[in-house]
C-alpha positions as CSV (number, residue, x, y, z in Angstrom):
1,M,74.0,80.1,33.4
2,Q,76.8,79.6,31.0
3,A,78.1,75.7,31.5
4,K,81.1,74.2,29.6
5,H,81.4,73.1,26.2
6,D,81.0,69.4,24.7
7,Q,83.3,68.2,22.3
8,N,80.9,69.6,19.4
9,N,81.5,72.7,21.0
10,I,77.9,72.8,21.7
11,P,77.2,74.5,25.1
12,T,75.3,72.6,27.6
13,L,72.5,74.7,29.3
14,L,71.2,74.1,32.9
15,G,68.1,75.1,34.0
16,V,65.8,74.6,37.1
17,S,62.3,73.0,37.7
18,S,59.2,74.8,37.2
19,V,57.9,72.8,40.1
20,D,60.2,74.1,43.1
21,G,62.4,76.7,41.1
22,T,65.5,75.0,42.4
23,T,66.3,71.3,41.0
24,P,68.7,71.5,38.3
25,V,67.5,70.4,35.0
26,T,70.0,69.8,31.9
27,I,68.8,70.9,28.6
28,Y,70.2,70.0,25.4
29,A,69.9,71.1,21.6
30,S,69.6,68.7,18.8
31,P,72.1,69.3,16.1
32,S,69.8,68.4,13.3
33,T,66.7,70.2,14.1
34,H,68.1,72.7,16.8
35,R,65.2,72.3,19.2
36,L,65.6,71.8,23.0
37,L,66.0,68.5,24.6
38,V,64.9,68.2,28.1
39,D,66.6,65.3,30.1
40,S,64.4,64.4,33.1
41,A,64.0,61.5,35.0
42,S,60.6,62.0,35.8
43,G,57.9,64.6,34.9
44,S,53.9,65.9,34.6
45,G,51.6,67.7,32.8
46,T,48.5,69.1,31.9
47,V,46.0,68.1,29.2
48,T,44.2,71.3,28.0
49,S,41.4,70.2,25.8
50,V,39.8,66.7,25.1
51,S,37.5,65.9,21.9
52,V,35.9,63.2,20.5
53,V,36.5,62.4,16.7
54,T,33.7,61.0,14.7
55,A,35.0,57.8,13.1
56,N,34.2,54.0,12.8
57,G,30.6,54.2,13.8
58,F,30.9,56.4,16.9
59,A,30.7,59.9,17.7
60,G,30.3,61.9,21.1
61,S,30.7,64.8,23.2
62,V,32.9,66.0,26.1
63,A,31.9,68.0,29.1
64,N,34.4,70.1,30.7
65,P,36.7,69.5,28.1
66,T,39.6,71.8,29.6
67,T,38.9,70.9,33.2
68,T,37.6,67.4,34.4
69,P,36.3,65.7,31.0
70,A,33.5,63.9,31.0
71,I,33.2,61.7,27.5
72,T,29.9,60.5,26.0
73,L,30.1,58.2,23.1
74,T,27.0,57.8,20.7
75,T,26.4,56.1,17.4
76,T,24.3,56.9,14.4
77,I,23.6,53.1,13.7
78,T,20.3,51.5,14.9
79,G,19.0,48.1,15.5
80,I,21.4,44.9,15.9
81,L,25.3,45.9,15.7
82,K,27.9,44.1,14.2
83,G,32.0,44.6,14.6
84,N,35.0,43.4,12.7
85,G,37.8,44.4,15.3
86,T,38.3,47.8,13.9
87,A,34.7,49.5,13.4
88,I,31.1,48.7,14.1
89,S,28.0,48.8,11.7
90,A,24.3,47.6,11.1
91,A,23.6,43.8,11.3
92,S,21.6,42.4,8.4
93,D,18.7,40.2,8.8
94,G,19.1,36.9,7.2
95,T,22.8,37.2,6.9
96,D,23.9,38.2,10.6
97,Y,21.1,36.9,12.6
98,L,17.9,35.3,12.2
99,S,14.7,37.3,13.0
100,P,11.2,35.5,13.6
101,T,10.1,36.1,9.9
102,T,13.1,34.5,8.2
103,G,12.5,31.3,7.0
104,I,14.5,28.4,8.1
105,T,15.4,25.1,5.8
106,V,15.8,21.9,7.9
107,S,17.4,18.5,7.0
108,Q,18.3,15.5,9.0
109,S,20.6,13.8,6.8
110,T,22.6,17.3,5.5
111,P,23.6,20.3,7.2
112,Q,21.0,22.8,8.2
113,T,20.5,25.8,6.5
114,L,19.4,29.1,8.5
115,G,19.4,32.2,7.2
116,S,19.6,33.5,3.2
117,T,22.2,32.4,0.6
118,G,25.5,33.8,0.8
119,S,26.2,34.1,4.6
120,R,24.1,31.5,6.5
121,L,24.5,29.6,9.9
122,T,24.8,25.6,9.5
123,K,24.6,23.0,11.9
124,L,24.4,19.6,11.5
125,W,22.0,18.0,14.3
126,A,23.5,15.3,16.2
127,T,20.0,14.4,17.9
128,D,16.6,14.8,17.0
129,I,14.7,18.5,17.7
130,T,11.9,18.4,20.0
131,V,9.3,21.0,19.8
132,T,7.3,21.4,22.8
133,N,4.8,24.0,21.2
134,A,2.4,24.0,18.4
135,I,4.2,24.6,14.7
136,A,2.2,27.2,12.9
137,G,2.2,27.1,9.1
138,S,2.5,24.5,6.5
139,I,5.2,21.7,6.7
140,T,6.4,19.8,3.8
141,G,8.0,16.5,4.2
142,N,6.9,12.9,5.9
143,A,5.6,13.0,9.4
144,A,7.0,10.2,11.9
145,T,3.4,9.5,13.0
146,A,0.1,10.8,11.8
147,T,-3.4,9.9,12.9
148,A,-4.9,10.8,9.5
149,L,-4.1,11.7,5.9
150,A,-4.7,15.2,4.6
151,T,-6.7,14.2,1.7
152,G,-9.1,10.9,1.5
153,R,-8.2,7.9,-0.8
154,T,-10.1,5.2,-2.2
155,I,-8.6,1.6,-3.5
156,S,-9.7,0.0,-6.7
157,I,-9.2,-3.4,-8.3
158,S,-10.6,-4.4,-11.6
159,G,-10.2,-7.7,-13.4
160,D,-12.2,-10.9,-12.3
161,L,-12.5,-9.2,-9.1
162,T,-13.9,-5.5,-9.0
163,Y,-13.8,-3.5,-6.0
164,T,-13.9,0.1,-5.0
165,S,-13.4,1.3,-1.5
166,P,-15.1,3.9,0.4
167,S,-13.0,7.1,0.8
168,F,-10.8,6.7,3.8
169,D,-8.0,8.9,5.3
170,G,-6.5,6.2,7.9
171,S,-8.4,7.4,10.9
172,S,-10.8,4.1,10.9
173,N,-11.1,1.0,8.9
174,V,-13.6,0.8,5.7
175,T,-15.2,-2.1,4.4
176,A,-16.9,-2.8,1.0
177,A,-17.8,-6.0,-1.0
178,G,-15.9,-6.9,-4.3
179,T,-17.8,-8.3,-7.5
180,L,-16.5,-11.5,-9.0
181,A,-17.1,-11.2,-13.2
182,T,-19.6,-13.4,-14.9
183,V,-17.4,-16.0,-16.6
184,N,-19.8,-18.6,-17.2
185,G,-23.5,-17.7,-18.2
186,N,-24.8,-21.6,-17.7
187,V,-25.6,-21.6,-14.0
188,G,-27.5,-24.0,-12.1
189,S,-27.1,-27.7,-10.6
190,F,-25.6,-30.3,-13.0
191,T,-25.7,-34.3,-13.2
192,S,-22.1,-36.0,-14.1
193,A,-21.1,-32.3,-15.1
194,N,-18.8,-31.5,-18.0
195,I,-17.0,-28.7,-17.1
196,T,-14.2,-25.9,-18.3
197,V,-11.7,-24.6,-16.0
198,N,-9.7,-21.6,-17.1
199,A,-6.0,-20.8,-16.0
200,K,-7.3,-18.9,-13.1
201,G,-9.3,-21.8,-11.6
202,L,-12.5,-20.2,-12.8
203,I,-15.5,-22.3,-14.3
204,T,-16.2,-20.9,-17.6
205,A,-18.6,-23.3,-18.8
206,A,-20.5,-26.3,-17.2
207,A,-23.1,-29.0,-18.8
208,N,-24.6,-32.0,-17.8
209,G,-22.6,-35.1,-19.1
210,S,-22.0,-38.7,-18.4
211,G,-19.1,-38.7,-16.3
212,G,-18.8,-40.9,-13.3
213,G,-21.0,-38.5,-11.1
214,G,-24.1,-41.1,-11.2
215,I,-27.6,-40.1,-12.0
216,T,-30.5,-38.6,-10.1
217,W,-33.4,-40.6,-9.3
218,T,-37.0,-39.4,-9.1
219,E,-40.2,-41.5,-8.0
220,V,-42.9,-41.2,-10.5
221,T,-46.4,-42.0,-9.2
222,T,-48.3,-40.6,-12.1
223,T,-48.7,-42.7,-15.5
224,S,-46.4,-40.6,-17.6
225,Q,-43.0,-38.9,-17.4
226,S,-40.8,-36.7,-19.9
227,A,-37.3,-38.0,-19.1
228,A,-34.4,-35.7,-18.7
229,V,-30.6,-36.8,-19.4
230,N,-28.8,-38.4,-16.8
231,N,-31.8,-39.2,-14.5
232,G,-33.3,-42.3,-13.2
233,Y,-37.0,-43.1,-12.7
234,I,-38.8,-45.2,-10.2
235,T,-42.1,-46.1,-11.6
236,N,-44.8,-46.7,-8.9
237,N,-48.2,-46.5,-10.1
238,A,-50.9,-49.5,-10.3
239,G,-51.1,-48.4,-13.8
240,L,-48.9,-48.3,-16.5
241,V,-46.3,-45.6,-16.4
242,T,-45.0,-44.3,-19.5
243,V,-41.6,-42.7,-19.6
244,T,-40.5,-40.7,-22.9
245,L,-36.9,-40.3,-23.5
246,P,-35.7,-36.7,-24.0
247,S,-35.8,-35.2,-27.7
248,T,-32.4,-33.5,-26.9
249,A,-29.4,-35.4,-25.5
250,A,-25.7,-35.3,-26.0
251,V,-23.6,-38.7,-26.7
252,G,-23.4,-40.4,-23.4
253,S,-26.6,-39.1,-21.8
254,I,-28.2,-41.8,-19.7
255,V,-31.8,-42.4,-18.7
256,A,-32.6,-45.4,-16.4
257,I,-36.0,-47.3,-15.1
258,A,-36.5,-49.0,-12.0
259,G,-40.1,-50.7,-11.8
260,S,-41.8,-50.6,-8.5
261,G,-45.5,-50.3,-8.6
262,A,-47.7,-53.1,-9.9
263,G,-48.5,-51.4,-13.3
264,G,-45.2,-51.6,-15.1
265,W,-43.5,-49.0,-17.3
266,K,-42.8,-48.4,-20.9
267,L,-39.9,-46.5,-22.1
268,A,-41.1,-44.5,-25.5
269,Q,-39.3,-42.9,-28.2
270,N,-39.5,-39.6,-29.9
271,A,-39.6,-39.0,-33.7
272,S,-36.7,-40.7,-35.4
273,G,-35.6,-42.3,-32.1
274,V,-34.4,-46.0,-32.0
275,I,-33.0,-48.1,-29.1
276,H,-30.5,-50.9,-29.6
277,F,-31.0,-53.8,-27.6
278,D,-28.5,-56.7,-27.9
279,G,-28.9,-57.7,-31.8
280,T,-32.6,-56.5,-31.9
281,D,-33.4,-52.6,-32.5
282,T,-36.7,-50.9,-31.6
283,T,-39.2,-49.4,-34.4
284,T,-37.9,-46.2,-35.3
285,G,-40.0,-43.3,-34.3
286,T,-42.5,-43.0,-31.8
287,G,-44.1,-46.6,-32.6
288,G,-40.9,-48.0,-30.9
289,S,-40.5,-48.7,-27.2
290,L,-39.2,-51.0,-24.7
291,A,-41.7,-52.4,-21.8
292,S,-41.3,-54.3,-18.5
293,V,-42.9,-57.7,-18.2
294,V,-43.1,-58.1,-14.5
295,R,-43.4,-55.6,-11.7
296,Y,-39.6,-55.2,-11.0
297,D,-38.0,-55.1,-14.3
298,S,-35.3,-52.2,-14.8
299,V,-33.4,-51.0,-18.0
300,E,-30.6,-48.3,-18.4
301,V,-30.0,-46.7,-22.0
302,V,-27.0,-44.7,-23.1
303,C,-27.2,-42.0,-25.8
304,I,-24.8,-43.2,-28.5
305,T,-26.0,-40.7,-31.5
306,A,-27.0,-37.3,-30.4
307,N,-31.0,-37.0,-29.6
308,N,-32.1,-40.0,-31.3
309,G,-29.7,-43.3,-30.9
310,W,-29.5,-45.3,-27.9
311,V,-28.5,-48.6,-26.5
312,V,-29.5,-50.8,-23.8
313,R,-26.3,-50.9,-21.4
314,S,-28.1,-53.0,-18.7
315,S,-31.3,-54.7,-17.9
316,V,-33.2,-56.9,-15.6
317,G,-36.2,-59.1,-16.5
318,N,-37.5,-59.9,-19.7
319,I,-37.7,-56.7,-21.7
320,T,-40.7,-56.4,-24.5
321,I,-39.0,-54.8,-27.5
322,V,-41.3,-53.3,-29.9
């Protein structure tokens, strides 16, 4: 059908629809490409073939591609998948997810590290982690509570007190005795003791002295007695009791005699010994002595020259000086 010409002197063609064979359809020709352009308010068509392109991790197949297509998508990627908005790929253990065998480093005060270096999940724990089942494997760090030490320990003390405890792991108490160091070999009982004390309060030396501690009294019922320094003797025998001064005596040492028995007493000297009584001295050596006159006479002498020289400090009765 020939239509009128337009302003470009290009004829406008009219056609009819292929649907009913009668509806007019205006047909235009492009002045640049010379292709026919169809102007229609609506239209429809038929897809003659469907296929799937392999890309972005997907492949597939189409059943009935020219009639009623049934598309099946597949992928060659195995395991856990990850996507980036365009394509999918295989996820990596330790980078994109954590498998049961991947280690986890946990710190309460710093962000938690989960996974391998480079691409990890992090979380700062807001509360404590509660574990309901037993944890298998080794754990490094300090436990909040524990019933025993993994390895037993001992405690040792040295110095003036030495002590080593039995091995303990904290599950029960342990007890052991300590030992004090020996700081003074002169042990025993002392009269009017002279003592030395160190800065720690330990007695490092002790000896009999003449301090204000008094003397020790002993009743003598025999007829002879060797005197010891800082001792007193009560003579109680029907016969004469001879008390001999000690051969070794420090200055200030005391020997005393109190008469009780009817026989009286005599204070004998050692070789080189002498007793000073007021303005009179005894005979030097074993020949010198002091002696009671009546039953209850008494005397007390003090060493003024080590071992040999003595002086009468007090006496009762008329003492015989030889």
